[in-house]
C-alpha beads as a LAMMPS data file, in Angstrom:
LAMMPS data file: protein, C-alpha beads

221 atoms
220 bonds

1 atom types
1 bond types

-500.0 500.0 xlo xhi
-500.0 500.0 ylo yhi
-500.0 500.0 zlo zhi

Masses

1 110.0

Atoms # bond

1 1 1 112.013 367.185 -221.025
2 1 1 110.304 364.003 -222.190
3 1 1 107.496 362.785 -219.923
4 1 1 105.010 359.918 -220.069
5 1 1 101.442 360.932 -219.263
6 1 1 97.863 360.115 -220.134
7 1 1 95.459 362.515 -221.818
8 1 1 91.808 363.028 -222.698
9 1 1 91.218 365.065 -225.838
10 1 1 88.931 368.026 -225.161
11 1 1 89.130 369.938 -228.444
12 1 1 90.727 369.767 -231.883
13 1 1 91.470 372.937 -233.884
14 1 1 92.849 372.954 -237.455
15 1 1 96.118 374.846 -237.773
16 1 1 97.675 375.735 -241.090
17 1 1 97.172 373.403 -244.041
18 1 1 97.899 370.039 -242.424
19 1 1 98.360 370.508 -238.670
20 1 1 96.102 370.681 -235.616
21 1 1 96.179 372.154 -232.137
22 1 1 94.964 369.569 -229.628
23 1 1 93.681 370.728 -226.235
24 1 1 93.597 367.921 -223.742
25 1 1 93.480 367.220 -220.047
26 1 1 96.471 365.211 -218.823
27 1 1 96.809 363.275 -215.604
28 1 1 100.125 364.957 -214.709
29 1 1 99.761 368.532 -215.957
30 1 1 96.038 369.225 -216.301
31 1 1 95.044 371.285 -219.331
32 1 1 97.679 371.328 -222.058
33 1 1 97.854 372.297 -225.731
34 1 1 99.903 370.399 -228.308
35 1 1 100.617 371.068 -231.954
36 1 1 100.562 367.987 -234.164
37 1 1 101.972 368.448 -237.643
38 1 1 100.945 366.655 -240.807
39 1 1 97.936 364.727 -239.520
40 1 1 95.543 366.372 -241.990
41 1 1 97.610 365.436 -245.027
42 1 1 96.308 362.783 -247.422
43 1 1 99.065 360.348 -246.497
44 1 1 98.269 360.391 -242.764
45 1 1 94.480 360.467 -242.626
46 1 1 94.244 357.646 -240.102
47 1 1 96.220 359.511 -237.419
48 1 1 93.633 362.276 -237.110
49 1 1 91.334 359.756 -235.408
50 1 1 93.661 359.706 -232.395
51 1 1 92.847 363.350 -231.659
52 1 1 89.059 363.300 -231.818
53 1 1 87.296 364.657 -228.697
54 1 1 87.229 362.327 -225.674
55 1 1 89.835 359.935 -227.058
56 1 1 91.872 358.397 -224.223
57 1 1 95.591 358.540 -224.971
58 1 1 98.923 357.272 -223.723
59 1 1 101.468 359.982 -224.473
60 1 1 105.145 360.791 -224.459
61 1 1 105.365 364.572 -224.601
62 1 1 107.945 367.306 -224.575
63 1 1 107.005 369.199 -221.421
64 1 1 108.163 372.634 -220.351
65 1 1 106.809 374.363 -217.257
66 1 1 104.773 377.425 -218.259
67 1 1 105.055 376.394 -221.895
68 1 1 102.299 377.519 -224.230
69 1 1 101.901 374.998 -227.061
70 1 1 104.082 371.900 -226.855
71 1 1 104.716 368.791 -228.930
72 1 1 103.970 365.096 -228.715
73 1 1 106.693 362.523 -229.375
74 1 1 104.626 359.342 -229.101
75 1 1 100.884 358.729 -228.918
76 1 1 98.535 355.763 -228.858
77 1 1 94.945 355.151 -227.790
78 1 1 94.763 353.118 -224.592
79 1 1 91.013 352.451 -224.663
80 1 1 89.163 351.963 -227.925
81 1 1 85.480 352.825 -227.497
82 1 1 83.049 350.211 -228.756
83 1 1 79.728 352.065 -228.564
84 1 1 80.155 355.846 -228.185
85 1 1 80.067 356.453 -231.942
86 1 1 77.703 353.587 -232.774
87 1 1 74.825 354.194 -230.365
88 1 1 72.986 357.463 -230.887
89 1 1 72.075 357.963 -227.229
90 1 1 75.670 357.490 -226.090
91 1 1 76.981 359.751 -228.854
92 1 1 74.619 362.510 -227.711
93 1 1 75.663 362.090 -224.072
94 1 1 79.340 362.108 -225.068
95 1 1 78.832 365.304 -227.099
96 1 1 77.174 366.929 -224.082
97 1 1 79.921 365.768 -221.693
98 1 1 82.602 367.090 -224.025
99 1 1 80.990 370.539 -224.086
100 1 1 80.649 370.533 -220.285
101 1 1 84.324 369.642 -219.897
102 1 1 85.454 372.404 -222.235
103 1 1 83.390 374.947 -220.314
104 1 1 83.934 373.745 -216.744
105 1 1 87.403 372.236 -216.389
106 1 1 90.015 374.948 -215.973
107 1 1 93.503 374.905 -214.487
108 1 1 93.281 372.585 -211.506
109 1 1 95.254 371.048 -208.702
110 1 1 94.736 367.318 -207.988
111 1 1 94.781 366.705 -211.746
112 1 1 95.260 362.942 -211.441
113 1 1 92.007 362.561 -209.488
114 1 1 90.064 364.632 -212.028
115 1 1 91.614 362.686 -214.880
116 1 1 90.726 359.367 -213.268
117 1 1 87.123 360.427 -212.705
118 1 1 86.623 361.634 -216.287
119 1 1 88.410 358.716 -217.959
120 1 1 86.658 356.105 -215.815
121 1 1 83.309 357.794 -216.501
122 1 1 83.867 357.629 -220.260
123 1 1 84.753 353.934 -220.145
124 1 1 81.638 353.241 -218.056
125 1 1 79.468 355.226 -220.495
126 1 1 80.852 353.205 -223.389
127 1 1 79.838 349.960 -221.666
128 1 1 76.671 351.080 -219.835
129 1 1 73.515 349.148 -220.821
130 1 1 71.082 351.932 -219.811
131 1 1 72.718 355.381 -219.833
132 1 1 69.557 357.547 -219.664
133 1 1 70.585 359.110 -216.324
134 1 1 74.324 358.993 -216.937
135 1 1 74.760 362.697 -217.724
136 1 1 72.967 363.724 -214.532
137 1 1 75.188 361.546 -212.351
138 1 1 78.258 362.743 -214.278
139 1 1 77.435 366.405 -213.625
140 1 1 77.153 365.804 -209.894
141 1 1 80.325 363.726 -209.826
142 1 1 82.297 366.332 -211.765
143 1 1 81.101 369.072 -209.401
144 1 1 82.676 367.171 -206.512
145 1 1 86.040 367.150 -208.253
146 1 1 85.752 370.830 -209.192
147 1 1 85.051 371.873 -205.617
148 1 1 81.381 372.851 -205.550
149 1 1 79.601 369.584 -204.801
150 1 1 76.107 369.957 -203.341
151 1 1 75.328 368.127 -200.113
152 1 1 71.596 368.750 -200.226
153 1 1 68.966 369.563 -202.812
154 1 1 68.589 373.196 -201.753
155 1 1 72.169 373.884 -202.888
156 1 1 71.243 372.769 -206.402
157 1 1 67.836 374.423 -206.536
158 1 1 68.702 377.810 -205.079
159 1 1 65.627 380.029 -205.376
160 1 1 63.942 377.731 -207.891
161 1 1 61.163 375.318 -207.055
162 1 1 60.349 371.797 -208.279
163 1 1 57.615 369.465 -207.072
164 1 1 58.147 367.095 -204.158
165 1 1 58.601 363.970 -206.285
166 1 1 61.217 365.652 -208.467
167 1 1 63.044 366.913 -205.404
168 1 1 63.074 363.385 -203.994
169 1 1 64.596 362.156 -207.275
170 1 1 67.245 364.867 -207.027
171 1 1 67.988 363.790 -203.464
172 1 1 68.515 360.222 -204.675
173 1 1 70.749 361.441 -207.505
174 1 1 73.077 363.003 -204.941
175 1 1 73.690 359.546 -203.465
176 1 1 73.881 357.095 -206.368
177 1 1 76.569 356.034 -208.819
178 1 1 76.519 355.015 -212.483
179 1 1 75.522 351.422 -211.785
180 1 1 72.442 352.338 -209.729
181 1 1 69.068 352.520 -211.459
182 1 1 66.699 355.392 -210.807
183 1 1 63.358 355.360 -212.614
184 1 1 62.104 358.696 -213.875
185 1 1 60.106 360.062 -216.781
186 1 1 61.519 362.069 -219.653
187 1 1 59.939 365.232 -218.212
188 1 1 61.436 364.636 -214.772
189 1 1 64.860 364.006 -216.291
190 1 1 64.666 367.294 -218.201
191 1 1 63.607 369.199 -215.098
192 1 1 66.570 367.860 -213.126
193 1 1 68.937 368.568 -216.015
194 1 1 67.727 372.181 -216.128
195 1 1 68.366 372.463 -212.381
196 1 1 71.898 371.141 -212.785
197 1 1 72.597 373.482 -215.704
198 1 1 71.593 376.477 -213.565
199 1 1 73.747 375.064 -210.765
200 1 1 76.781 374.974 -213.072
201 1 1 76.053 378.439 -214.449
202 1 1 75.991 379.759 -210.890
203 1 1 79.356 378.265 -209.950
204 1 1 81.365 378.608 -213.169
205 1 1 81.996 382.035 -214.676
206 1 1 81.122 382.185 -218.353
207 1 1 79.526 378.740 -218.454
208 1 1 76.679 380.090 -220.562
209 1 1 74.229 378.076 -222.645
210 1 1 74.896 374.560 -223.875
211 1 1 74.781 374.142 -227.668
212 1 1 74.576 370.353 -227.363
213 1 1 71.591 370.423 -225.006
214 1 1 68.807 370.371 -227.666
215 1 1 70.436 367.350 -229.320
216 1 1 70.653 365.518 -225.998
217 1 1 67.059 366.319 -225.130
218 1 1 65.799 365.113 -228.494
219 1 1 67.784 361.884 -228.555
220 1 1 66.860 360.863 -224.999
221 1 1 63.159 361.575 -225.541

Bonds

1 1 1 2
2 1 2 3
3 1 3 4
4 1 4 5
5 1 5 6
6 1 6 7
7 1 7 8
8 1 8 9
9 1 9 10
10 1 10 11
11 1 11 12
12 1 12 13
13 1 13 14
14 1 14 15
15 1 15 16
16 1 16 17
17 1 17 18
18 1 18 19
19 1 19 20
20 1 20 21
21 1 21 22
22 1 22 23
23 1 23 24
24 1 24 25
25 1 25 26
26 1 26 27
27 1 27 28
28 1 28 29
29 1 29 30
30 1 30 31
31 1 31 32
32 1 32 33
33 1 33 34
34 1 34 35
35 1 35 36
36 1 36 37
37 1 37 38
38 1 38 39
39 1 39 40
40 1 40 41
41 1 41 42
42 1 42 43
43 1 43 44
44 1 44 45
45 1 45 46
46 1 46 47
47 1 47 48
48 1 48 49
49 1 49 50
50 1 50 51
51 1 51 52
52 1 52 53
53 1 53 54
54 1 54 55
55 1 55 56
56 1 56 57
57 1 57 58
58 1 58 59
59 1 59 60
60 1 60 61
61 1 61 62
62 1 62 63
63 1 63 64
64 1 64 65
65 1 65 66
66 1 66 67
67 1 67 68
68 1 68 69
69 1 69 70
70 1 70 71
71 1 71 72
72 1 72 73
73 1 73 74
74 1 74 75
75 1 75 76
76 1 76 77
77 1 77 78
78 1 78 79
79 1 79 80
80 1 80 81
81 1 81 82
82 1 82 83
83 1 83 84
84 1 84 85
85 1 85 86
86 1 86 87
87 1 87 88
88 1 88 89
89 1 89 90
90 1 90 91
91 1 91 92
92 1 92 93
93 1 93 94
94 1 94 95
95 1 95 96
96 1 96 97
97 1 97 98
98 1 98 99
99 1 99 100
100 1 100 101
101 1 101 102
102 1 102 103
103 1 103 104
104 1 104 105
105 1 105 106
106 1 106 107
107 1 107 108
108 1 108 109
109 1 109 110
110 1 110 111
111 1 111 112
112 1 112 113
113 1 113 114
114 1 114 115
115 1 115 116
116 1 116 117
117 1 117 118
118 1 118 119
119 1 119 120
120 1 120 121
121 1 121 122
122 1 122 123
123 1 123 124
124 1 124 125
125 1 125 126
126 1 126 127
127 1 127 128
128 1 128 129
129 1 129 130
130 1 130 131
131 1 131 132
132 1 132 133
133 1 133 134
134 1 134 135
135 1 135 136
136 1 136 137
137 1 137 138
138 1 138 139
139 1 139 140
140 1 140 141
141 1 141 142
142 1 142 143
143 1 143 144
144 1 144 145
145 1 145 146
146 1 146 147
147 1 147 148
148 1 148 149
149 1 149 150
150 1 150 151
151 1 151 152
152 1 152 153
153 1 153 154
154 1 154 155
155 1 155 156
156 1 156 157
157 1 157 158
158 1 158 159
159 1 159 160
160 1 160 161
161 1 161 162
162 1 162 163
163 1 163 164
164 1 164 165
165 1 165 166
166 1 166 167
167 1 167 168
168 1 168 169
169 1 169 170
170 1 170 171
171 1 171 172
172 1 172 173
173 1 173 174
174 1 174 175
175 1 175 176
176 1 176 177
177 1 177 178
178 1 178 179
179 1 179 180
180 1 180 181
181 1 181 182
182 1 182 183
183 1 183 184
184 1 184 185
185 1 185 186
186 1 186 187
187 1 187 188
188 1 188 189
189 1 189 190
190 1 190 191
191 1 191 192
192 1 192 193
193 1 193 194
194 1 194 195
195 1 195 196
196 1 196 197
197 1 197 198
198 1 198 199
199 1 199 200
200 1 200 201
201 1 201 202
202 1 202 203
203 1 203 204
204 1 204 205
205 1 205 206
206 1 206 207
207 1 207 208
208 1 208 209
209 1 209 210
210 1 210 211
211 1 211 212
212 1 212 213
213 1 213 214
214 1 214 215
215 1 215 216
216 1 216 217
217 1 217 218
218 1 218 219
219 1 219 220
220 1 220 221
């Protein structure tokens, strides 16, 4: 049946000579895969831009319960980013967020709430004047929607130790949102990011190492 939904592109995989498989998270159905034919042909180069990672889409799709790879009837971008590809720091954060999403977001209930959190976060990142701490706040926010939110610093740290000032910063991170400012040094930010990466690795099977992490660390230096 034909259904209107919204989607966030997670991953794009070439298929055949001119087609792609698009993995995205939709507000109605969660994770879905769609085949899109012809978008890699010379005559339709512009359409491939619609399926780049983290693009926010309005969709009309052919949906079948328990279907494997489905098709899209209509698609358009409903929010055109202004800065994610133009500002190096935001591009690095977006690359990191995209890898986290592909590793962490599995089949879920309450898909509309997860979709709203991710899509709203991406719009805020695009517009944020100072996004240095954005990825840290995003990781904590996403953990709440995935069901393993920490309520205190010890839940993040586990058996690991950080100094008292860093732990106080972590405590503040648990309470703030994207608009709040929290001053910290590059070294402190990296320490807290390492703590959060271990936290995710503990709670998500197969999370593993982050390939985008060195890029993020270098750009935000």
